Every structure is written in C-alpha cells, then in structure tokens.
C-alpha positions as CSV (number, residue, x, y, z in Angstrom):
1,M,5.0,-11.5,-25.1
2,T,3.8,-14.0,-22.7
3,L,0.8,-13.2,-20.6
4,P,1.7,-12.5,-16.9
5,Y,1.4,-15.0,-14.1
6,I,2.2,-13.9,-10.8
7,K,2.5,-16.5,-7.9
8,T,2.2,-15.2,-4.2
9,P,1.7,-17.5,-1.4
10,R,-1.9,-16.9,-1.1
11,A,-3.1,-16.3,-4.7
12,H,-1.9,-16.4,-8.2
13,L,-2.4,-13.5,-10.6
14,T,-3.0,-13.6,-14.3
15,L,-5.5,-12.0,-17.1
16,L,-8.9,-13.7,-17.2
17,T,-9.8,-15.2,-20.8
18,P,-13.2,-13.6,-21.8
19,D,-14.9,-17.1,-20.9
20,K,-14.0,-16.7,-17.7
21,A,-16.0,-13.4,-17.2
22,G,-18.4,-14.9,-14.4
23,L,-15.3,-14.9,-12.0
24,I,-14.9,-11.4,-12.4
25,L,-18.8,-10.6,-12.4
26,D,-18.7,-12.5,-9.4
27,F,-16.1,-10.5,-7.6
28,Y,-17.9,-7.2,-8.5
29,Q,-21.4,-8.5,-7.5
30,R,-20.2,-9.9,-3.8
31,N,-18.5,-6.5,-3.3
32,R,-20.7,-3.8,-4.8
33,A,-21.5,-2.3,-1.5
34,H,-17.7,-2.5,-0.3
35,L,-16.4,-1.0,-3.5
36,T,-19.0,1.8,-4.2
37,P,-17.7,4.1,-2.0
38,W,-14.4,4.1,-3.9
39,E,-15.4,3.6,-7.5
40,P,-16.9,5.5,-10.5
41,L,-20.7,5.2,-10.5
42,R,-21.4,1.6,-12.1
43,D,-24.7,1.4,-14.3
44,A,-26.7,-2.2,-14.4
45,Y,-24.9,-3.2,-17.4
46,F,-21.6,-2.9,-15.4
47,Y,-22.6,-6.2,-13.6
48,T,-23.5,-8.3,-16.5
49,L,-21.6,-11.3,-18.5
50,P,-21.8,-9.2,-21.9
51,Y,-20.3,-6.2,-20.3
52,W,-17.3,-8.4,-18.6
53,H,-16.9,-10.6,-21.8
54,G,-16.1,-7.6,-23.7
55,R,-13.9,-5.8,-20.6
56,L,-11.8,-8.9,-20.8
57,Q,-11.4,-8.9,-24.8
58,D,-10.1,-5.3,-24.3
59,S,-7.9,-6.2,-21.2
60,Y,-6.0,-8.6,-23.6
61,S,-5.5,-6.0,-26.4
62,Q,-4.1,-3.6,-24.0
63,C,-1.9,-6.4,-22.6
64,F,-0.7,-6.7,-25.8
65,N,-0.2,-3.2,-27.3
66,G,1.7,-2.5,-24.0
67,T,-0.8,0.2,-22.6
68,G,-2.3,-2.0,-19.6
69,I,-2.2,-5.0,-17.5
70,N,-5.2,-6.2,-15.9
71,L,-4.6,-8.5,-13.4
72,V,-7.0,-10.7,-11.0
73,A,-5.8,-12.4,-8.0
74,L,-7.3,-16.0,-7.6
75,D,-7.7,-18.2,-4.7
76,P,-5.4,-21.1,-4.7
77,A,-7.6,-23.0,-6.1
78,G,-8.6,-20.6,-9.1
79,E,-11.8,-20.8,-8.4
80,Q,-12.7,-17.3,-7.4
81,V,-11.2,-14.0,-7.7
82,I,-10.2,-12.4,-4.6
83,A,-8.6,-9.1,-5.7
84,I,-7.9,-7.3,-8.6
85,C,-4.7,-4.9,-9.7
86,N,-4.5,-3.1,-12.8
87,A,-1.6,-1.3,-14.2
88,S,-3.4,1.5,-16.5
89,N,-2.0,4.2,-19.1
90,I,1.3,2.5,-19.2
91,M,4.0,4.8,-21.3
92,M,7.4,3.5,-22.0
93,G,9.8,5.9,-24.0
94,I,11.3,8.4,-21.7
95,F,8.9,7.9,-19.1
96,K,8.8,4.3,-18.5
97,A,5.3,4.8,-15.9
98,C,2.1,4.0,-15.0
99,H,-1.0,4.1,-12.7
100,L,-1.4,1.6,-10.1
101,G,-5.3,0.6,-9.1
102,Y,-6.3,-2.2,-6.8
103,A,-9.1,-3.7,-4.9
104,V,-9.6,-6.5,-2.5
105,D,-12.6,-8.8,-1.7
106,Q,-14.2,-7.6,1.4
107,H,-13.3,-10.9,3.4
108,Y,-10.1,-10.2,3.1
109,Q,-9.5,-7.3,3.9
110,G,-7.0,-6.6,6.9
111,Q,-5.1,-9.9,6.0
112,G,-2.1,-8.6,4.3
113,L,-3.3,-10.3,1.2
114,M,-3.4,-7.0,-0.7
115,Q,0.3,-6.2,0.4
116,E,1.5,-9.6,-0.8
117,I,-0.2,-8.9,-3.9
118,L,1.0,-5.7,-4.7
119,T,4.4,-6.7,-3.7
120,A,4.7,-9.2,-6.4
121,V,2.7,-6.7,-9.1
122,I,5.5,-4.1,-8.2
123,N,8.3,-6.6,-8.6
124,Y,7.0,-7.7,-11.9
125,L,6.2,-4.3,-13.1
126,F,9.7,-3.1,-12.5
127,H,11.7,-6.1,-13.4
128,E,9.9,-7.7,-16.4
129,R,8.1,-4.8,-17.7
130,G,11.1,-2.5,-17.1
131,L,9.2,0.1,-15.4
132,H,10.7,3.2,-13.5
133,R,8.0,4.8,-12.3
134,I,4.5,3.8,-10.5
135,M,1.8,6.1,-9.2
136,A,-1.3,5.6,-7.3
137,C,-3.4,7.8,-5.5
138,Y,-6.1,7.7,-3.0
139,M,-9.1,9.3,-1.4
140,P,-7.9,10.9,2.0
141,T,-10.7,9.1,3.5
142,N,-9.2,6.1,2.2
143,R,-6.8,5.5,5.1
144,R,-6.2,1.9,4.7
145,S,-5.0,2.3,1.2
146,G,-2.9,5.3,2.3
147,V,-1.2,3.2,5.0
148,L,-0.6,0.3,2.4
149,L,0.9,2.1,0.2
150,A,3.4,3.8,2.8
151,R,4.0,0.3,3.6
152,L,5.1,-0.4,-0.2
153,G,7.2,2.6,0.0
154,F,5.2,4.8,-2.2
155,E,6.1,8.5,-1.5
156,R,3.4,11.2,-1.2
157,E,3.8,13.8,-4.2
158,G,0.7,15.8,-4.3
159,Y,-2.9,16.6,-3.4
160,A,-5.0,17.1,-6.3
161,R,-8.2,18.8,-5.8
162,E,-11.6,17.0,-7.5
163,Y,-9.2,14.7,-8.7
164,L,-11.5,12.0,-9.8
165,L,-15.3,11.3,-10.2
166,I,-15.8,8.8,-7.7
167,N,-19.4,7.6,-7.0
168,G,-21.1,10.7,-8.2
169,R,-18.9,13.1,-6.6
170,W,-15.6,15.0,-7.6
171,E,-13.3,13.5,-5.1
172,D,-9.4,15.0,-3.8
173,H,-7.0,12.5,-4.0
174,I,-3.2,12.2,-2.4
175,L,-0.9,11.4,-5.3
176,T,1.9,9.2,-4.4
177,S,4.4,7.1,-6.6
178,L,7.0,4.4,-6.1
179,I,10.3,4.7,-8.3
180,N,12.2,1.5,-9.3
181,P,15.3,1.1,-6.9
182,A,17.3,-0.5,-9.9
183,P,19.1,1.9,-12.3
C-alpha cells in the first residue's frame, strides 16, 4: 500500500513521519486555546516531541493495518501544518465505514480551507479506500462544524446524549454520515 498524498489548491495532505513531529507539535501549541473547547483534556505530555514522535509511529501502523488514516494538511511550502483530518475506526467487511475528525488552524478559519480539504479527503476515502459510509459528529454548540458537514452533504442521523468526554465534560453530539454515492 502506498501512503496517501492528497493535493488541494491550498494544501497537501499526507502522513507525517516521526522525524517531522515538530510540525504537528507546533500546530497544537499554536492552536491550544482555539481547540480546547472541542477536544479531550490534554496533559502536559501531549505538548512534547516524545509524545508526537510516538503518536506518528502509531499513525503509520494504523495506516498500514487499515484501521486509521491520520492526515495533516501542510501549507503549499510544506513548512507548517494548517489543518488535520483523521479517518479513525476504519472497518471494512460488510460495514466499510470510518469516523471523521478534523481541525483547522485558527488563522485559517472562515476561509473555506476545511471544506476544500475535507472534499478531497472524502473523495480519497470513497474512491481510493472503497469506503461506503463516513460518520462525523459534532457538539451542538459547534455551529461552524455543523454548517460545514451539511455543506459537504452529511445528513443528520441522531442525537447522542453525553457522547464524548470533551474538555473534562460529557458533551452531547449530533451524529451525521455521508454515504458513498457510487454503488
């Protein structure tokens, strides 16, 4: 299997090698306050090179065993992570589905970058990986994410009470999915 490399007009998406851990660490350090309301609590170790070195090694394992694809979107020069996009819990067989997670750098919010990136990733997951269903959930208070998913064609499938432990609190989530239009 070849590693994914997805190009969009403003970014290119790939898996980072462990020796590039500083790039993803920089993304999370720069966006710590911006992402805190939408993510699990992070301890101090999360913001270290050893943590990200190990996490990127795990990312490669997931990609090669087919259970996850953890992409970073790099700026056109390849010098800075400007967004992340993860397809996790990939299951094949009769399900052919995954969960989608994503985050964009605070300085790129509201510019359509995440829609551009997710459009390319969805195409990759459906056409290159053969998935049938992509599931994504968002907190009701995260209206931007809800609007983005709706624009991409995700349909609401449910409401899960106290679904995920986010920033130290069990948060409700709206459950959505997108079905591959190809038979």
